[in-house]
N, CA and C of each residue as an Amber inpcrd file, in Angstrom:
protein
   450
 -17.0810000  56.3610000   3.6540000 -17.3340000  57.8860000   3.6260000
 -16.1480000  58.4710000   4.3290000 -15.2300000  59.8170000   3.6520000
 -14.1640000  60.0130000   4.2800000 -15.4080000  60.5780000   4.9950000
 -14.2050000  61.6770000   6.6210000 -14.7390000  63.0540000   7.0170000
 -13.5890000  63.1450000   7.9770000 -13.3520000  64.3380000   8.2000000
 -12.4490000  65.3780000   8.5600000 -12.7910000  64.8710000   9.8220000
 -11.8400000  64.4420000  10.4350000 -11.9110000  64.9430000  11.9460000
 -10.9040000  65.4320000  12.8400000 -11.1670000  65.1730000  14.0520000
 -10.9130000  66.9160000  15.3170000  -8.9500000  66.6730000  14.4850000
  -8.2970000  66.2360000  14.8150000  -7.0370000  66.4240000  14.2200000
  -6.8720000  66.9140000  12.8110000  -8.0270000  66.1760000  11.6290000
  -7.6750000  67.5650000  10.3540000  -7.7480000  68.4480000  11.1630000
  -9.0140000  68.8460000  11.3460000  -9.0790000  70.4480000  10.8550000
  -8.4950000  70.8270000  11.6860000  -7.3500000  70.4410000  13.0770000
  -6.1770000  71.3610000  13.8180000  -5.5220000  71.7840000  12.9950000
  -5.3770000  70.7730000  12.2540000  -4.1920000  70.2880000  11.1330000
  -4.4450000  71.8890000  10.1450000  -5.7620000  71.7600000   9.4300000
  -6.0140000  73.0310000   8.7890000  -6.0050000  73.9530000   9.1830000
  -5.8070000  74.7140000  10.2910000  -6.2370000  75.5840000  11.5080000
  -5.1620000  76.0240000  11.1690000  -3.6280000  75.2430000  11.5540000
  -2.1120000  75.1540000  11.4960000  -1.7670000  76.0410000  10.3510000
  -2.8830000  75.7150000   9.1580000  -1.8960000  75.8060000   7.9440000
  -2.8180000  76.5250000   8.2970000  -3.7980000  77.4750000   7.6210000
  -4.2360000  78.6820000   7.7950000  -4.2050000  80.1480000   8.5660000
  -3.7410000  79.7610000   9.8870000  -2.8570000  80.3680000  10.4540000
  -1.4420000  81.1040000  10.2000000  -0.3690000  80.1100000   9.3920000
   0.8730000  80.2870000   8.8040000   0.5920000  81.0460000   7.5270000
  -0.8480000  80.8940000   6.3070000  -1.0370000  81.5570000   5.5580000
  -1.0790000  83.1030000   5.9410000  -1.6450000  82.7580000   7.2470000
  -2.1230000  84.8500000   8.1520000  -1.4810000  84.8680000   8.1400000
  -0.1640000  84.7120000   8.5820000   0.7360000  85.4630000   9.2410000
   1.5760000  85.7580000   7.8240000   1.6050000  84.6630000   7.2300000
   2.4290000  85.2230000   6.0460000   2.0920000  86.8960000   5.1180000
   0.9130000  86.6690000   5.7420000   0.5230000  87.4980000   3.9240000
  -0.0740000  88.9610000   5.1640000   0.4790000  89.2610000   6.0800000
  -0.1780000  89.9450000   6.6880000  -0.0930000  91.0590000   6.2130000
  -1.0330000  92.1820000   6.4980000  -0.9350000  93.6920000   5.2790000
  -1.8980000  93.7990000   4.4570000  -1.9410000  92.3490000   3.4530000
  -2.1840000  92.1070000   1.9320000  -4.1100000  91.7830000   2.2400000
  -4.5410000  91.5210000   0.4840000  -5.8320000  91.5180000   1.1720000
  -5.7680000  90.1730000   1.3130000  -5.8500000  89.5470000   2.1710000
  -5.1680000  87.8940000   2.2410000  -6.6170000  87.4110000   2.4230000
  -7.6330000  87.8760000   2.7330000  -9.0560000  86.5510000   2.1590000
  -9.0640000  85.5580000   0.9470000  -8.7220000  85.6590000  -0.1500000
  -8.5830000  84.6200000  -1.3880000  -7.4480000  84.0830000  -1.7890000
  -6.5860000  84.5560000  -0.3690000  -4.9060000  84.0620000  -0.7110000
  -5.2480000  82.5790000   0.8170000  -5.9740000  82.9930000   1.5040000
  -6.5390000  82.3580000   3.0240000  -7.7630000  81.1530000   2.2730000
  -8.3650000  81.6670000   1.5160000  -9.8830000  80.9560000   1.0250000
  -8.7510000  79.1880000   0.3960000  -8.1600000  80.6520000  -1.0060000
  -7.5200000  79.4250000  -1.9950000  -6.8270000  78.2270000  -1.1830000
  -5.6250000  78.8830000   0.3820000  -4.4570000  77.6420000   1.0870000
  -5.2550000  76.8720000   1.8240000  -6.8280000  77.2110000   1.7470000
  -7.9620000  76.5800000   2.9420000  -8.3600000  75.0100000   2.1680000
  -8.3930000  75.9300000   0.7190000  -9.1760000  74.9180000  -0.2170000
  -8.0360000  73.9400000  -0.9270000  -7.1460000  73.7710000  -1.0220000
  -5.9020000  73.1660000  -1.8610000  -4.6330000  72.1070000  -0.0790000
  -5.3820000  72.8590000   0.8360000  -4.9080000  72.3320000   2.1320000
  -5.7440000  70.8650000   2.4840000  -7.7700000  71.2350000   1.7530000
  -8.0510000  70.9000000   2.5840000  -8.2490000  69.5600000   1.4360000
  -7.5600000  69.7910000   0.2440000  -8.2610000  69.1690000  -1.8890000
  -7.3200000  67.5630000  -0.6530000  -5.5190000  68.2570000  -0.0070000
  -4.4530000  67.2440000  -0.1760000  -5.0200000  66.0590000   0.6160000
  -5.4140000  66.2620000   1.9740000  -6.3140000  66.1830000   2.8840000
  -6.5840000  64.9470000   2.4170000  -7.5140000  65.6440000   1.7370000
  -9.1120000  64.6610000   1.4510000  -8.6810000  63.8360000   0.7620000
  -7.9300000  64.0510000  -0.6700000  -7.3700000  62.6520000  -1.3720000
  -6.3100000  61.7510000  -0.2910000  -5.4380000  61.9810000   0.4510000
  -4.7440000  61.2740000   1.4980000  -4.9680000  60.2760000   1.5750000
  -6.7610000  60.9140000   2.7710000  -7.1550000  60.1950000   3.4810000
  -7.6820000  59.0010000   2.3390000  -8.7570000  59.9370000   1.2460000
  -8.9930000  58.5920000   0.5690000  -8.4280000  57.7120000  -0.3700000
  -6.9230000  57.9630000  -0.6940000  -5.9290000  57.0310000  -0.7520000
  -6.0740000  55.4850000   0.1550000  -5.6860000  56.4080000   1.7120000
  -5.3490000  55.3410000   2.9590000  -6.6440000  54.3590000   3.1530000
  -7.9450000  54.9210000   2.2380000  -9.1870000  53.6620000   3.1900000
  -9.2440000  52.9170000   1.6290000  -8.8690000  53.3700000   0.0830000
  -9.2820000  52.8370000  -1.1120000  -7.2820000  51.8640000  -0.5740000
  -6.3600000  52.5800000  -0.0610000  -5.1080000  51.0120000   0.2250000
  -5.3690000  50.1430000   1.0010000  -6.0660000  50.5570000   2.3430000
  -6.5310000  49.4370000   3.2980000  -7.9580000  48.3600000   2.8250000
  -8.9040000  48.7830000   2.3520000  -9.5970000  47.7710000   1.1630000
  -9.7270000  47.1110000  -0.2220000  -8.0980000  47.6240000  -0.5020000
  -7.5090000  46.4740000  -1.5190000  -6.6860000  45.5090000  -1.1170000
  -6.3260000  46.1780000   0.1350000  -5.8050000  45.3540000   1.5250000
  -6.5660000  44.0500000   1.9470000  -7.4530000  44.7740000   2.1530000
  -8.8110000  43.3800000   2.8900000  -9.5730000  42.9100000   1.4180000
  -9.0320000  43.0420000   0.3360000 -10.2120000  42.1580000  -0.6220000
  -9.1820000  41.4110000  -1.0960000  -7.4110000  41.6560000  -0.8800000
  -6.8330000  40.4020000  -1.0760000  -6.9240000  39.4570000  -0.2840000
  -6.9200000  40.1380000   0.5000000  -6.5310000  39.0410000   2.0650000
  -8.4640000  37.8690000   1.8710000  -9.1110000  38.2650000   1.0000000
 -10.5440000  37.6430000   1.2350000  -9.9640000  36.4840000   0.2910000
  -9.9190000  37.0080000  -0.6450000  -9.4640000  36.6690000  -2.5120000
  -8.5140000  34.8580000  -1.4850000  -7.8350000  35.4370000  -0.5660000
  -6.3910000  34.3490000  -0.8330000  -7.2160000  33.6100000   0.7700000
  -8.1220000  33.9970000   1.4510000  -9.2240000  33.2340000   1.5380000
  -9.7910000  32.3500000   0.9580000 -10.5460000  32.8470000   0.4800000
 -11.4980000  31.7420000  -0.9510000 -10.3810000  30.6940000  -1.6570000
  -9.5280000  31.2250000  -2.3160000  -8.2280000  30.7160000  -3.0460000
  -7.7350000  29.2760000  -2.0570000  -8.1620000  29.2540000  -0.9990000
  -7.7180000  28.4300000   0.3560000  -8.4820000  26.9910000   0.0000000
  -9.6220000  27.4960000  -0.7190000 -10.6740000  25.7510000  -0.9830000
 -10.2580000  25.3150000  -2.0270000  -9.4210000  26.5570000  -2.5730000
  -9.5200000  25.4900000  -3.8720000  -7.4690000  24.3920000  -5.0440000
  -6.5220000  25.3180000  -3.3250000  -5.7000000  24.5430000  -2.6030000
  -5.9690000  22.6270000  -2.0620000  -5.6690000  22.0460000  -2.6100000
  -5.8970000  21.0950000  -2.2080000  -4.4770000  20.7220000  -0.6060000
  -4.6660000  18.7860000  -0.2310000  -4.0150000  18.4640000   0.0570000
  -2.1310000  18.3670000  -1.1280000  -1.7560000  18.4230000   0.3890000
  -0.3530000  18.9740000  -0.5940000   0.2970000  16.7170000  -1.0070000
   0.1540000  16.6530000  -1.7520000   0.6380000  14.7410000  -2.1490000
   1.8740000  14.6250000  -1.8370000   2.5040000  13.9320000  -0.5420000
   3.7370000  13.6980000  -0.6290000   3.9980000  12.3540000  -1.3090000
   5.6710000  11.3460000  -1.8330000   5.5830000   9.7790000  -1.5040000
   4.5690000   9.4170000  -1.0250000   5.1390000  10.3340000   1.1680000
   4.0330000   9.4830000   2.3160000   2.3340000   9.0720000   2.5620000
   2.5790000  10.1870000   1.2100000   0.5750000  10.3110000   1.2620000
   0.1040000   9.4790000   0.4870000   0.7720000   9.7430000  -0.6770000
   0.1160000   8.6930000  -1.6930000  -0.0870000   7.0250000  -1.2880000
   1.0310000   6.5680000  -0.6070000   1.3660000   5.0930000  -0.9720000
   0.5480000   4.9820000  -0.0960000   0.0790000   5.7470000   1.1470000
  -1.3100000   5.3870000   2.2190000  -2.3150000   5.7850000   1.7040000
  -3.0130000   6.5230000   0.5880000  -4.3810000   6.8010000  -0.0010000
  -4.0640000   5.1040000  -0.9090000  -2.9250000   5.0920000  -1.7190000
  -2.5940000   3.9950000  -2.6620000  -3.3790000   2.5910000  -1.8970000
  -2.4600000   2.6030000  -0.7570000  -2.5050000   1.1040000   0.2450000
  -3.9470000   1.1150000   0.8040000  -5.0710000   2.2650000   1.5340000
  -5.9600000   2.0140000   1.5710000  -7.5960000   2.2240000   0.5450000
  -6.7660000   2.3230000  -0.8790000  -7.8200000   2.4040000  -2.0400000
  -7.2650000   0.6620000  -2.7850000  -6.4060000   0.3630000  -2.1310000
  -6.2880000  -1.2260000  -2.7770000  -7.3020000  -1.9060000  -1.5320000
  -6.9720000  -1.6320000  -0.2380000  -7.2750000  -2.3160000  -0.0940000
  -9.4160000  -2.0670000   0.4970000  -9.8630000  -1.4490000   0.2350000
 -11.1160000  -0.8210000   0.3110000 -12.0530000  -0.9020000  -1.2370000
 -11.1150000  -1.4830000  -2.3200000 -11.4630000  -2.9900000  -3.6200000
 -11.1500000  -3.5070000  -3.4900000 -10.3410000  -4.2220000  -2.6610000
 -10.2540000  -5.5860000  -2.5820000  -8.7560000  -6.0080000  -3.5800000
  -8.6340000  -5.1080000  -4.1660000  -7.4590000  -5.2900000  -5.8690000
  -6.8080000  -7.0040000  -5.4140000  -5.7820000  -6.1310000  -4.2790000
  -4.6210000  -8.2830000  -3.6950000  -4.9360000  -8.9480000  -3.9980000
  -6.5970000  -8.7750000  -3.1320000  -7.0530000 -10.7960000  -3.0490000
  -8.0070000 -10.7790000  -4.8780000  -8.2170000  -9.5240000  -5.3520000
  -8.4320000  -9.9390000  -6.8980000  -7.4030000 -10.8750000  -7.5440000
  -6.4190000 -10.1130000  -7.7180000  -5.4080000 -10.1190000  -8.2480000
  -5.3270000 -12.2660000  -8.0190000  -5.2550000 -12.3640000  -6.4870000
  -4.3200000 -13.7260000  -5.6870000  -5.7290000 -14.4620000  -6.8480000
  -6.7930000 -13.8910000  -6.6050000  -8.1440000 -15.1740000  -7.2420000
  -8.1050000 -15.1630000  -8.7300000  -7.4830000 -13.9070000  -9.8860000
  -7.4890000 -14.1500000 -10.6390000  -6.0690000 -15.4460000 -10.9280000
  -5.3830000 -15.0440000 -10.0220000  -4.3220000 -15.7440000 -10.9300000
  -4.4430000 -17.1310000 -10.9480000  -4.4920000 -17.7580000  -8.8130000
  -5.0410000 -19.0650000  -8.6740000  -6.2700000 -19.7170000  -9.6080000
  -7.4540000 -18.6500000 -10.5310000  -7.7050000 -20.0490000 -11.5660000
  -7.0690000 -19.4920000 -12.0930000  -6.2990000 -19.1310000 -13.4060000
  -5.7400000 -19.0310000 -14.1220000  -4.5150000 -20.4270000 -14.5570000
  -4.2800000 -20.5580000 -13.9640000  -3.0930000 -21.5520000 -12.8370000
  -3.3200000 -22.5360000 -12.1890000  -4.8430000 -22.4720000 -11.9990000
  -5.5260000 -23.8510000 -10.7370000  -5.0910000 -24.4240000 -10.7270000
  -3.5830000 -24.1740000  -9.2590000  -2.7470000 -24.3320000  -8.7620000
  -1.7200000 -24.8850000  -8.4590000  -0.8380000 -24.7800000 -10.2270000
   0.1230000 -25.0690000 -10.6490000   1.3310000 -24.3170000  -9.9340000
   2.7480000 -25.2430000 -10.2270000   3.4090000 -23.7140000  -9.8640000
   4.2190000 -22.8840000 -10.6890000   4.4930000 -21.7990000 -11.1050000
   4.3570000 -20.8190000 -12.6220000   5.9500000 -21.6290000 -12.3040000
   6.6090000 -20.5140000 -13.2640000   7.9420000 -21.1050000 -13.6180000
   8.6960000 -20.1200000 -12.7460000   8.2620000 -18.6930000 -12.5020000
   9.0800000 -18.3970000 -11.6540000   9.1520000 -19.0930000 -10.0630000
   7.8630000 -19.5220000  -9.3930000   8.4180000 -20.3580000  -8.6090000
   9.0750000 -21.4350000  -8.4690000   8.8570000 -22.3050000  -9.5130000
   9.5930000 -23.3550000  -9.8750000  11.2270000 -23.5030000  -9.7340000
  11.4860000 -21.4530000 -10.8770000  12.8860000 -21.1980000 -10.5190000
  13.6550000 -21.6560000  -8.6880000  12.5150000 -20.4100000  -8.5600000
  13.0260000 -20.1510000  -7.1840000  12.7990000 -21.1550000  -5.8690000
  12.5170000 -22.1610000  -6.2830000  12.2840000 -23.8040000  -5.3670000
  13.5310000 -24.1490000  -5.6160000  14.3330000 -24.3300000  -7.2000000
  15.0780000 -24.6990000  -7.0470000  14.9050000 -26.0350000  -8.6460000
  13.5040000 -26.1960000  -7.9940000  13.8160000 -27.0050000  -9.2690000
  13.3500000 -26.9820000 -10.2530000  13.5300000 -26.6220000 -11.2200000
  14.2900000 -25.8910000 -12.1560000  14.1880000 -26.9790000 -13.3340000
  16.2420000 -27.8130000 -12.8170000  16.8300000 -27.8710000 -13.8090000
  16.2630000 -29.6050000 -13.5090000  15.3670000 -29.6590000 -12.1970000
  15.4630000 -31.3420000 -11.8160000  14.2790000 -31.6910000 -12.7270000
  12.6930000 -30.7050000 -13.0590000  11.6630000 -31.1920000 -13.6590000
  12.2950000 -31.5470000 -14.6880000  13.3360000 -30.4330000 -16.0470000
  13.5910000 -30.6440000 -16.6380000  14.6770000 -32.5920000 -17.2870000
  15.3210000 -32.6480000 -15.9800000  16.2630000 -34.1030000 -16.2310000
  15.4900000 -35.5270000 -15.9770000  14.1770000 -34.8500000 -14.8740000
  13.3810000 -36.1890000 -14.9570000  12.3000000 -36.4810000 -15.9770000
  12.0810000 -35.2550000 -16.8190000  10.8580000 -35.4790000 -17.7390000
  11.3880000 -36.2790000 -18.9030000  13.1270000 -35.7730000 -19.1580000
  13.9450000 -36.5060000 -20.5330000  15.0740000 -38.0330000 -19.8580000
  14.8550000 -38.1930000 -18.6530000  14.9370000 -39.5750000 -18.2020000
  16.9960000 -39.3120000 -17.9140000  17.4050000 -37.8340000 -17.5960000
  18.2080000 -38.2860000 -17.8190000  19.5430000 -37.7660000 -16.3130000
  18.5290000 -38.0840000 -15.3250000  19.0240000 -38.4130000 -14.6340000
  20.5040000 -38.9090000 -13.8540000  20.9550000 -38.7820000 -13.2930000
  22.1980000 -39.6180000 -12.3220000  21.7880000 -41.0130000 -11.2670000
  22.3800000 -41.4060000 -11.2980000  21.5890000 -42.9570000 -10.3330000
  21.5180000 -43.7760000  -9.3460000  22.1770000 -41.6090000  -8.5940000
  21.5720000 -41.6380000  -6.9690000  20.1030000 -40.8930000  -6.7590000
  19.5740000 -40.6400000  -8.2660000  18.0590000 -40.4650000  -7.7980000
  17.1350000 -41.2820000  -8.6700000  15.3070000 -40.9730000  -7.6140000
  15.1780000 -42.2060000  -8.0800000  13.5480000 -40.9950000  -9.1120000
  14.0320000 -41.1790000 -10.1450000  12.7920000 -41.1500000 -10.6460000
  11.3750000 -40.6250000 -10.1050000  10.6330000 -42.3940000  -9.8830000
   9.6160000 -42.4030000  -9.2410000   8.9020000 -41.6140000  -8.0840000
  10.5670000 -41.2000000  -7.2460000  10.2640000 -40.3170000  -6.0410000
   9.7310000 -38.9940000  -5.6790000  11.2540000 -39.0390000  -6.9230000
  10.6390000 -37.4830000  -7.4320000   9.4210000 -37.1580000  -8.5110000
   8.6600000 -37.8160000  -9.4340000   7.6750000 -37.4800000  -9.8310000
   6.6300000 -36.9690000  -8.5920000   6.7270000 -37.8550000  -7.5060000
   5.7450000 -38.1570000  -6.2410000   6.1930000 -36.5610000  -5.3500000
   7.5480000 -36.4880000  -5.8360000   7.4820000 -35.0110000  -4.6890000
   7.2580000 -33.7690000  -5.8140000   7.0020000 -33.6440000  -7.0060000
   6.7040000 -32.6860000  -7.6740000   5.0860000 -33.0470000  -7.8550000
   4.5080000 -33.8810000  -8.6900000   3.8750000 -33.7330000  -7.5280000
   2.5410000 -33.4170000  -6.5150000   3.2170000 -33.3470000  -5.6540000
   2.8040000 -33.0430000  -4.5630000   2.5730000 -31.7560000  -4.3990000
   3.9340000 -30.7330000  -5.1510000   4.3260000 -29.6460000  -5.8110000
   3.2850000 -28.7440000  -6.6550000   2.5900000 -29.9760000  -6.7410000
   1.8350000 -29.7830000  -7.9540000   1.9470000 -29.1510000  -9.1800000
   3.6260000 -29.9640000  -9.6870000   4.4690000 -29.4820000 -10.9100000
   3.4960000 -30.4260000 -11.7860000   2.8910000 -30.3900000 -13.3870000
   2.7530000 -32.0090000 -14.0460000   3.7060000 -31.1180000 -14.9650000
């Protein structure tokens, strides 16, 4: 509720005194009443606008606070990678992929592994019988069997 405080009443009284001094010698009751009414309305409207403005600011602040709960954690590369690693550990995804890989290949080396170990050319030559004289085919086959290459 909007009420006039003591400062407002002093302000209205000052305006009323000014109006009375301007209208000395004239029928001033109507002029004084009109002036008092106009000044009171203006003061009331300015106080009301200020209260509304303050209330709107409070509502905006309250709305901002409410909106904060809809904003989650900012996702960065680092935070995503941390989440991803924890998620993969929790669901044991890497272990399941490793187990699935073992069951599919049944202990045999993959083509990539054969290539990385430098056995690709040797295995092909051993099977075709085109190995040079200084390499023993039997020892090579035994070595490949130890590595589970068939």
